[in-house]
C-alpha positions as a Python dict, from the first residue, in 0.01 Angstrom:
ca = {
    (1, 'M'): (0, 0, 0),
    (2, 'I'): (207, 299, -76),
    (3, 'R'): (532, 240, -189),
    (4, 'P'): (809, 524, -93),
    (5, 'G'): (787, 811, -348),
    (6, 'G'): (410, 785, -323),
    (7, 'R'): (300, 544, -612),
    (8, 'P'): (78, 258, -519),
    (9, 'A'): (179, -78, -557),
    (10, 'Y'): (-55, -187, -824),
    (11, 'A'): (58, 106, -1023),
    (12, 'M'): (403, -27, -1043),
    (13, 'R'): (283, -346, -1135),
    (14, 'L'): (92, -219, -1424),
    (15, 'R'): (385, -1, -1540),
    (16, 'Q'): (625, -289, -1507),
    (17, 'R'): (372, -516, -1759),
    (18, 'G'): (463, -470, -2123),
    (19, 'V'): (360, -632, -2428),
    (20, 'S'): (591, -918, -2515),
    (21, 'L'): (716, -994, -2876),
    (22, 'V'): (512, -1299, -2900),
    (23, 'E'): (180, -1124, -2820),
    (24, 'L'): (273, -832, -3046),
    (25, 'L'): (329, -1086, -3326),
    (26, 'V'): (5, -1264, -3251),
    (27, 'V'): (-209, -950, -3272),
    (28, 'T'): (-10, -851, -3608),
    (29, 'A'): (-86, -1185, -3749),
    (30, 'L'): (-457, -1154, -3646),
    (31, 'L'): (-494, -812, -3828),
    (32, 'A'): (-314, -950, -4139),
    (33, 'L'): (-563, -1206, -4152),
    (34, 'T'): (-846, -992, -4087),
    (35, 'C'): (-712, -794, -4385),
    (36, 'V'): (-677, -1068, -4613),
    (37, 'A'): (-1009, -1195, -4560),
    (38, 'T'): (-1164, -844, -4602),
    (39, 'L'): (-1008, -806, -4966),
    (40, 'V'): (-1079, -1172, -5049),
    (41, 'D'): (-1477, -1110, -4972),
    (42, 'W'): (-1488, -762, -5114),
    (43, 'P'): (-1641, -888, -5437),
    (44, 'Y'): (-1896, -1058, -5272),
    (45, 'W'): (-1978, -719, -5094),
    (46, 'L'): (-1982, -533, -5409),
    (47, 'R'): (-2187, -770, -5634),
    (48, 'P'): (-2537, -675, -5539),
    (49, 'Q'): (-2451, -290, -5597),
    (50, 'Q'): (-2287, -363, -5908),
    (51, 'G'): (-2582, -569, -6044),
    (52, 'R'): (-2833, -308, -5944),
    (53, 'Q'): (-2651, -3, -6100),
    (54, 'W'): (-2595, -226, -6449),
    (55, 'L'): (-2960, -329, -6444),
    (56, 'L'): (-3070, 66, -6382),
    (57, 'Q'): (-2878, 154, -6674),
    (58, 'T'): (-3011, -161, -6891),
    (59, 'Q'): (-3367, -33, -6795),
    (60, 'Q'): (-3324, 308, -6918),
    (61, 'A'): (-3174, 170, -7242),
    (62, 'L'): (-3475, -31, -7299),
    (63, 'V'): (-3698, 248, -7244),
    (64, 'Q'): (-3505, 462, -7498),
    (65, 'L'): (-3541, 184, -7756),
    (66, 'R'): (-3921, 164, -7671),
    (67, 'L'): (-3939, 521, -7748),
    (68, 'Q'): (-3740, 468, -8059),
    (69, 'A'): (-4001, 216, -8175),
    (70, 'M'): (-4308, 437, -8115),
    (71, 'R'): (-4096, 729, -8279),
    (72, 'E'): (-4006, 548, -8594),
    (73, 'R'): (-4312, 346, -8613),
    (74, 'E'): (-4140, 27, -8625),
    (75, 'D'): (-4099, -319, -8435),
    (76, 'I'): (-3771, -368, -8288),
    (77, 'T'): (-3626, -672, -8186),
    (78, 'V'): (-3402, -729, -7864),
    (79, 'C'): (-3196, -1040, -7823),
    (80, 'A'): (-2873, -1226, -7756),
    (81, 'A'): (-2708, -1341, -8091),
    (82, 'S'): (-2383, -1297, -8282),
    (83, 'G'): (-2413, -1203, -8616),
    (84, 'A'): (-2707, -1372, -8797),
    (85, 'A'): (-2711, -1659, -8572),
    (86, 'A'): (-3057, -1737, -8398),
    (87, 'C'): (-3142, -1543, -8053),
    (88, 'T'): (-3086, -1755, -7749),
    (89, 'A'): (-3260, -1727, -7399),
    (90, 'R'): (-2883, -1703, -7232),
    (91, 'W'): (-2802, -1343, -7296),
    (92, 'Q'): (-2450, -1291, -7265),
    (93, 'G'): (-2167, -1136, -7486),
    (94, 'S'): (-2313, -987, -7811),
    (95, 'W'): (-2633, -783, -7791),
    (96, 'Q'): (-2861, -789, -8121),
    (97, 'V'): (-3121, -487, -8176),
    (98, 'F'): (-3298, -446, -8484),
    (99, 'A'): (-3582, -351, -8692),
    (100, 'D'): (-3711, -708, -8763),
    (101, 'A'): (-3892, -635, -9092),
    (102, 'N'): (-4016, -981, -9161),
    (103, 'L'): (-4028, -1107, -8796),
    (104, 'D'): (-3814, -1390, -8814),
    (105, 'Q'): (-3586, -1310, -8514),
    (106, 'R'): (-3285, -1289, -8722),
    (107, 'W'): (-3091, -978, -8797),
    (108, 'Q'): (-3037, -958, -9195),
    (109, 'P'): (-2853, -714, -9393),
    (110, 'G'): (-3082, -412, -9467),
    (111, 'E'): (-3255, -428, -9143),
    (112, 'R'): (-3187, -141, -8942),
    (113, 'R'): (-2967, -207, -8614),
    (114, 'Y'): (-2957, -6, -8315),
    (115, 'P'): (-2680, 5, -7995),
    (116, 'L'): (-2757, -126, -7667),
    (117, 'V'): (-2562, -29, -7358),
    (118, 'P'): (-2421, -76, -7136),
    (119, 'E'): (-2214, -380, -7189),
    (120, 'L'): (-2279, -697, -6975),
    (121, 'P'): (-2007, -690, -6693),
    (122, 'A'): (-1756, -971, -6709),
    (123, 'G'): (-1854, -1304, -6579),
    (124, 'W'): (-2222, -1205, -6535),
    (125, 'H'): (-2519, -1329, -6783),
    (126, 'L'): (-2903, -1265, -6843),
    (127, 'H'): (-3159, -1512, -6848),
    (128, 'W'): (-3457, -1422, -7062),
    (129, 'Q'): (-3805, -1587, -7000),
    (130, 'S'): (-4110, -1441, -7226),
    (131, 'F'): (-4460, -1525, -7194),
    (132, 'R'): (-4451, -1727, -7495),
    (133, 'R'): (-4081, -1871, -7414),
    (134, 'D'): (-3946, -1673, -7713),
    (135, 'P'): (-3603, -1588, -7671),
    (136, 'V'): (-3665, -1207, -7799),
    (137, 'L'): (-3803, -904, -7655),
    (138, 'I'): (-4003, -706, -7934),
    (139, 'W'): (-4086, -352, -7868),
    (140, 'R'): (-4396, -301, -8089),
    (141, 'H'): (-4449, 55, -8280),
    (142, 'A'): (-4732, 97, -8038),
    (143, 'G'): (-4512, 121, -7728),
    (144, 'D'): (-4604, -217, -7609),
    (145, 'A'): (-4438, -572, -7590),
    (146, 'G'): (-4699, -792, -7728),
    (147, 'F'): (-4706, -1143, -7642),
    (148, 'S'): (-4300, -1117, -7599),
    (149, 'N'): (-4316, -976, -7240),
    (150, 'G'): (-4135, -1158, -6950),
    (151, 'T'): (-3874, -1130, -6724),
    (152, 'L'): (-3498, -1078, -6757),
    (153, 'T'): (-3279, -1246, -6455),
    (154, 'L'): (-2942, -1105, -6401),
    (155, 'C'): (-2715, -1382, -6273),
    (156, 'P'): (-2380, -1299, -6078),
    (157, 'P'): (-2052, -1473, -6161),
    (158, 'R'): (-2098, -1697, -5858),
    (159, 'P'): (-2404, -1810, -5676),
    (160, 'Q'): (-2515, -1529, -5413),
    (161, 'D'): (-2894, -1449, -5356),
    (162, 'A'): (-2836, -1100, -5264),
    (163, 'A'): (-2721, -1043, -5622),
    (164, 'L'): (-2979, -1187, -5809),
    (165, 'M'): (-3185, -898, -5992),
    (166, 'Q'): (-3456, -921, -6235),
    (167, 'L'): (-3623, -682, -6491),
    (168, 'V'): (-3993, -762, -6542),
    (169, 'I'): (-4169, -614, -6869),
    (170, 'S'): (-4512, -607, -6873),
    (171, 'R'): (-4731, -671, -7190),
    (172, 'S'): (-4820, -299, -7217),
    (173, 'G'): (-4447, -209, -7168),
    (174, 'R'): (-4402, -102, -6818),
    (175, 'L'): (-4053, -217, -6682),
    (176, 'R'): (-4007, -294, -6312),
    (177, 'M'): (-3688, -398, -6126),
    (178, 'V'): (-3728, -673, -5867),
    (179, 'V'): (-3485, -827, -5604),
    (180, 'P'): (-3600, -1186, -5554),
    (181, 'L'): (-3457, -1189, -5219),
    (182, 'Q'): (-3700, -899, -5095),
    (183, 'L'): (-4010, -1130, -5206),
    (184, 'D'): (-4012, -1507, -5101),
    (185, 'A'): (-3847, -1827, -5103),
    (186, 'A'): (-4035, -1929, -5410),
    (187, 'A'): (-3935, -1619, -5592),
    (188, 'V'): (-3559, -1691, -5492),
    (189, 'Q'): (-3563, -2054, -5605),
    (190, 'S'): (-3732, -1960, -5949),
    (191, 'A'): (-3439, -1687, -5989),
    (192, 'R'): (-3172, -1958, -5902),
    (193, 'S'): (-3311, -2227, -6148),
    (194, 'R'): (-3323, -1948, -6439),
    (195, 'C'): (-2935, -1887, -6360),
    (196, 'G'): (-2872, -2264, -6369),
    (197, 'W'): (-2782, -2315, -6004),
    (198, 'G'): (-2837, -2665, -5861),
    (199, 'A'): (-3002, -2719, -5542),
    (200, 'G'): (-2809, -2580, -5248),
    (201, 'Q'): (-2623, -2318, -5429),
    (202, 'G'): (-2708, -1961, -5353),
    (203, 'E'): (-2640, -1785, -4986),
}
């Protein structure tokens, strides 16, 4: 049906139909909720990238220490401890990197110390598990890890499988980064337990 003026009736109805104030408020509220949810979850999406970047930098730092051990012809111990305290398997906070002259796994005055960068991000921690269950990694003067070879597991602040990263150090001194989620369920479960997550945690 054509109304006077040449416009179809349905066009007139569409033109007269607008957006009510209630509809506008609902759409605005939904948009606001979406924005808030995105901001809340933003660290969740960033965490895997943050972990990977940090572990790559740590890998490079460990390679440099290995070269230093070969260049100076000395054994360099890497572990987590504060002052002259004993090394621990949970690496969080202070790093101890030193030429362990008496091989007692403790830094003592007179033993040369080395810096290790980058610092661990706040809330993250590392779990070190060596072949012999020792809490230290030892770069020998020949460039190998001896029997201190093992796996560094990077644990995010909150359980999140996608952010689990590992640095595997072979006896020969080769370093390889691994993402457990890209392997199998057993690798993921092993990494979870090293991070101290209970059953059912992680996603």
